[in-house]
N, C-alpha and C positions, 0 to 999 in steps of 0.2 A: 504494500500500500504506500502511495506517495505521501511525503510529509504534508503537502497541501490538503490532500483528501483526508488524512488523519486529523489535521487541525480543524478542518471544516466539521467533521463528524464529532470531534470532541466538543466544539462549541455548541453544536446541536444537542449533544447529550447533556451538557451542563444546563442549557436552556430548558430542555424537557424536564430535567430533574428539578430545577427550581420551580417551574410552573406546576409540576406535579405535586411537589411538596406543599406549595401554597394552597392548592386545591384541597389536598389532604388535610392541612391544618384548619382551613375554613370549615370543612366538613366535620372535623373532630370537635371544633368549638360549638357548632350547631348541635351535635349530638350531646355534648356536655350540658347544654341548656335544658334538654329533655332527657333525663337519665333513664326513664322507663317509657314504655309505650302501652297502649290500651289492649288488654287481652279480652278474655271472656267475662261474662257476667254469670255468677252463680246466684241462684234464687230458690225460694221455697214455692212449691206448687201442690195443689190438691187435685190436679187433673186426672190422676189415675186412681182416685178413690181414697188415698191416704196422703199424709203430709210428707212429701219427699223433696229431695234436693235435685235441682236441674242445673244445667249450664247452657249458655247460648252465646252466639257471637254478639259483640257489643252493638251491632247495628240491627239486631233481631236475628232472623235466619233460623237455622237448625237449632232445635232445643232438645237436649239430650238428658235423659234421666241418669242420675249418678247413684242413688240409693234405692234399695227395695226393702222396705220395712213397714209393716202395717201399723206399728205403734207411733211413729212420727219422728221427723227430723226438723230442726230449725236452725236459724242463725248461722249461715255459712260465712266463713272468713278465710280469704285466700292468704297463704303465706307470702312473705315479701318476695320470694324468688318465683312465685307463681306455680310451684310444683305440688303444693299440698293445700288441703282445705280443712280447717277446723270447723266443728259444728256441734250442736246440741242434739242429743238423741234420748228417747224414752225407752229404748229397746230392752233395758235391764230393769224396768219397773220404776225408775225415777230418772230425772234428767241428768245426764253426764256429758262432759265434753269429750268428743272424739276427734280423731284426725284421720284423713285418708289421702291417697294420691289424687291428683287432679282428674283422673279418669274414673274415680270411685273405688279403686282397688285398695286393699290393705287397710280396712277400717279398724281403728284401734282405740279402745277406751283409755283416756288419759287420766281421768279424775277418780273413777271407781269409788265414789263417796256415797254414803247413805242419804246425804242431803242433796238438794237440787243444785246443779252446776250448769251455768247457762251463759250465752252471749260471749263467746271467746273473741279475743283480739290479740293479734301477734305483735310482738315488739319489732321495731324496724330491722333489727339484725337477725330476726328469726330464731333467736335462742330462747325466748320466753313467750308465754301466753298469759295474758290477763283474762279474767273471767268473773262473772257474778256467781256468788254461792250463798245458799241458805243453810249451810251445814252447821252453823253455830246458832241457829234460831232466828236470825234476821239477815236480810240481804246485805252482803259486803262485797267489795272488790278484792279479789285475790290475784296473785301472780304465781306462776309455776314455771319450771323449766319446760322446754318444748317436748320433752319425753314424759312429762307428768310428775316428775319428782319435785320435792321441796315446795309444796303449796304454802303460800304465806299470805295472811290477811293484811291488806294494806290500809283499810279504812277504819275498822274497829269502831263503828258508830252504831247506836241503836236505831237510827233512821234507816230508810232504804237507800242503798248505794248500788247503782245498777248500770249495766251497759257501758263498760269501759271502752275508751278509744285512745290509742297510743299516738303521741305526737311524732311527726316524721323524724325528729332528731333524737327520739328516745328519752328525752328529758322529762316529759310530763305525760300524765294520763288524765283525760277528760272523762266525766261520767255524769249520770243523772242522780240527783239526791233529793230526799225529802227532809233533810235536816233543818231547813228553815220553814217547814210547814207544808210546802207544796214542792212539786218537782222543779228543780233548777239545774242548769248545767254548771258543774264545778270543774276545776282543774287542780291537780295536785302534782307534786314532784313524783317521779317514778318510784320513789321509795315510800310513798304514802304521806309525806310531810307537806305542810303548807297548803292545805286545801282551801281554795278560794271560790266564792260564788261569782260566776261570770254573767249570768243573765239577770238575776235579781228582780223578777216580776212576780206579781201575785198569781199569775196563771201557770200552768204546767209547761216546763221546757225540758226536753230530754233528747236522747238519741244523738249525741254529738258525733261529728265526723270531721277530722282535720283535713284541710287542703294539703296537697302534696308538698307545697313549699312552707307549710306550717304557719302561714300568715292569717288564715281564715278558719272558722269552724262553722260548718252547717249543722242545723239542728231542727227538731220538730217542736212547734209551739201551738198551744190552743188559745193564745192571748186575744185573738180576734173572734173567738167563739167557735172555731173549727180548726181541726188539725191542718197545719200548713208548714211548708219548709221555709226556714229562715237561714240567713248567713250573718256572721258577725266577725269582727276582727278577733284575733286570738286573745286579746285582753278584755273582750266583752263589749267593746264599743261598736258603734255603727251597726246595730241590729236591724236587718232589712228583710222584709218578706219577699220571697221569690215566687211562690205559687199562690194563686188566688182563685179558688173554685168553691162552689157551694158544697162539695164533698170533702173528704179528708185526704191530705197528702202527708206522707211521713217516710221513715226509713231512708234518709238521704245518705248517699255515699259518693265520693268524688272519683272521677276517672283518674288514672295514674298520671296523665299529662296535665291535669288540673283544668281542662277546658270545659268539662261537662259534669253534671251531677245526675246520677240515677236515683230513683225514689219509687215508693209505692203510692198509688192513687186509687181511690174507690170512686172516681168520677164516672166510671162506666158501669156502675151498679155492682160490680165485683172488683176485687183487688187486682190491679195490673201493675207490671213494672214499666215505668216511664223513664225517659231520659230528657234532659234539657241542657241548654247552655248554662255556664256557671253564673250568668246574670239573670237567669230565669226565663229567657226566651226559647222558642223552638221546642215546646213540650210535646213529646211524641210517645205513643204507646208502642212498646216493643214486644209484649207477649201476646196480646189479643187472643186470649183463650176464654172460654165460658167458665173456667174454674178460677180459684183464687191464686194469684201469683204475687209474691211479696218478698220482702227482706233481701234485696239485691246486695251483692258485694262484687267489686271489680278486680279482676286479675291484673297484676302488673307484670309486664314482660320486660326482660333486659332490652336496653336500647339496641337498635340495629348496629352491628359492628361495621367497621369501615375498612375496606381493602386498600392497602397502600398502592399508589399508582405505579405502573411499570415505568422504567426509565431506560434510556438507551445508553450504550457505552461503546467506546471505540474498539469493537471486535470485528474480525474479518468476516464472520458469517452473517452479520447484520440481524441476528435474532434479538428480540427485546430482552433486556436483562431484568432481573428482579429490582424492586423499588428501593430507594434509599431510606434508611431509618432517619428518625429525627436527629439523632446524636452523631451520625456519621455520614460521610460523603460516599461511602461504599454502598453498593447495591446488595440487597439480600432478597431471599425468596419471599414473594408476595403471596397473599392468600386471605381467605376470610377467617376471622376469629369468631368463634361462637360466643358469641357473647352469652252495729246497731242494736236497739232493744227489741226483745220479742214482743210482737204486737198481737199475736193470736194465741 
């Protein structure tokens, strides 16, 4: 190869490498802004004659039964990695918290307690599960390891403390409590300390759900005479009504990308799973079945990984070489890396 041709190909390779790296970097920044994408919605349905768990695409579509149990299942909660679902089941004679794979296999009892255990919520790292329990005579919020070991009472209050929701940073747990006489949404540190009333209204406020960025909390309130979905800042300010029907709307849950909220509505004479934009617009029925469908929870999927771009190098056979890494000008092999309260 002549020196001139080599020099020309070298400049072209460097230019392609720079442009490719810039494109890769911009793509990576965009991915970092949305660390997870929206997966399936798990929900409860009575369409087959018993209360079972189903899953469907977030836009509706195919709806798949996950459990087969005549005694009843409730309160599905996806694990942070989207691979498992915690839920409540009555199959052993009282309500216990179970876990299963996303396809419904390997259903395992985590609590095995004589008291009622209900409404599980995963910690953001997937290592612990918060839940509500009646095992000591009144409803308290407990936490246990994800394998069911070391259950610990966090609230220890004679009032009802129910339906925990873990903040995205793992530092706080929101929950509904009657300790001030009616249901209000509270938040406490994840170790149970410093519980504070966020809503502070004379009406019932419960079923908190944190937005993925931790800045907002959606919740259910009857302050206007009917169940409706509201949203507020994480400190309790700017409480705003999102749904406005003559029927009831409740069970809010955020999409993993933070753009939408799924919820339960009885505006169609039976309970259905709806979805709306985070500002309350675009309310759409997803389930559209004659049975009751309610208590949705949204699966988070890892963000789409990004393949490093191919780059050219001054080699005689002119085949594209692997892409440059961020820390080196050398090319390497490119490829894809795989990346609420019970109402019935």
